[in-house]
N, C-alpha and C positions, 0 to 999 in steps of 0.2 A: 589753822586749828586741826588737830588730829581727828581721824575718823571716829575714834573712841569717844573723844570729847564732844564731837558733833552728835553722835548717837545719844550721849547722856543729855545734851542740851535739848534734844527732841523727846526725851523721856523714853528712849528705846534701849533695849539690851539685846545682845546677840545670845541665842541659846547655845547649848552644847550642839556640836554638829550631829545631824541625823545619821543613824546607821543605815546602810543600804538595805533595801527590801528585796534584793535579788542579787544575781552574780555580776557585780560591777564595783568600781571604786568611785568614791564621791568626787574626786578631782584627779586630773592628769595635767602635769606641767611639762611643756616642751619649750625650751628656750625661755622667752619672756611672756609666754602665753599660758594661762591656766584655763582649762576646760572644766566646767563644773557640771556634773550630772544634774538632771532634772530634780528640782527641789519641790516637795509637796508642802502644803501649808500646815505643817505640824506646829502646835503650840502646846507645850507641856505634855507631849505624848498623844495629843488628840488632834485629829484633822479639823480645821476651822470650817471647812465647807465640803459637803458630800453630795454627790449627785449632779445632774445636768443643770446648766444655766439656760434659761431663766425659770424653769418649772420647779426645780427643787431648791434652787439657790438664786436669790435676786442679784442684780448687777453690783450694788454696793457691797454685799457680802463677798462676792467673787473678787472684787477689787481689794477688799481687806485680806482675803486669802492670798492674792498675788503679792501684797505687801509683806505678809508673813513669809512667803516663799523667798522674797528678797533677803530678809533677815537670815533665813536659813542658808541661803547661798553665800552670804557674807561670812557666816559662821564656818562654812566648809572651806572658804578661801582662807580665813584666818588660820584654820588648822593646817592647811597646806603650806602656809607661809611661816609656820612655827610660832604663831601667835602675834605676828608683826604686820598689822594692816597698813603700816606706813609704806610698805613695799608696793601697794596697789597704785598703779599709774593711772588707769582708766578702765571703765567698762567699755568693751568693744561691741558686744552684741548680746541680746537676750532673745530667747524663744519662749513665747507664752502659749501654752496649750490649754484650751478651755473645753471641758466636757460640756457639750451643749446639744440641744435638740435640733432637728432638721429645720432649716430656715432661719436660724439665729444668725444675726449679722453684726452683733455688737462686740465681737472679740477685741477690737481696738480699745473700747472703753474699759474692758476688764484688764487688758494689758497696761493701760495707763496707771492702774494701781501700782504696778511694779515700776514702771518707768518714772513716774512722778516721785516715788520714794527714793530711787537711786539719785535723782537730781537734787532732791531735798537734802540728802546726806552728803553727796559728793560734789555738788555744784556742777561746773562744766565737765569735770572728770567723770560724772555719772551719765552724761549724754551718750547715747549708743544707737546702733542700728538695731532693728527689732522685727521679728515676725510674730504675729498673733494669729493662731489658727484654731478652728474647731476640730474636735475629735469626738468620736462616739463613746469613748471610755478612757479612763485613766487608771493607773494603779490604785488599788484600795478604794476605788470609786471616788477619788478626789475630784473636786470640781475644777481645780487649777493645778498646773505644774509649770515651773519656770526653770529654764536652763540658762547658763551664762558662759560668756567668754570674756576673760579679764586679761589686761596687759599688766605685767608686774615688772618690777626692777630686779 
């Protein structure tokens, strides 16, 4: 089953790729690797989660934000691949950044929002290495940001 068909089966659609919010490019391809810049949880131009976890945003909302960041990352990848997601071989690694308060230790739970969706969409090709870390702030006061490393054909 194609990635697009699997997304449709799950009732998901990829948005238009987000425009960079600073001086960088959304993706860089070198050989068979595509590095995707950090994706914020934008949906229809609005951030899904703003502020630190868990005081301003609860864990389920942060997980949903991580899921949206995955859709945004796949949209950026699709643009890099000229609209052809069939060239995606696998997800190699993701980095999940969680804006959180001192003492928060549930970054892996937030990261699972992203990881679980990648596996739900891509099966074994979505399994990846991951880092989930706390940060004191993220661009635009987003609660979550996810970066990606993809292997492509």
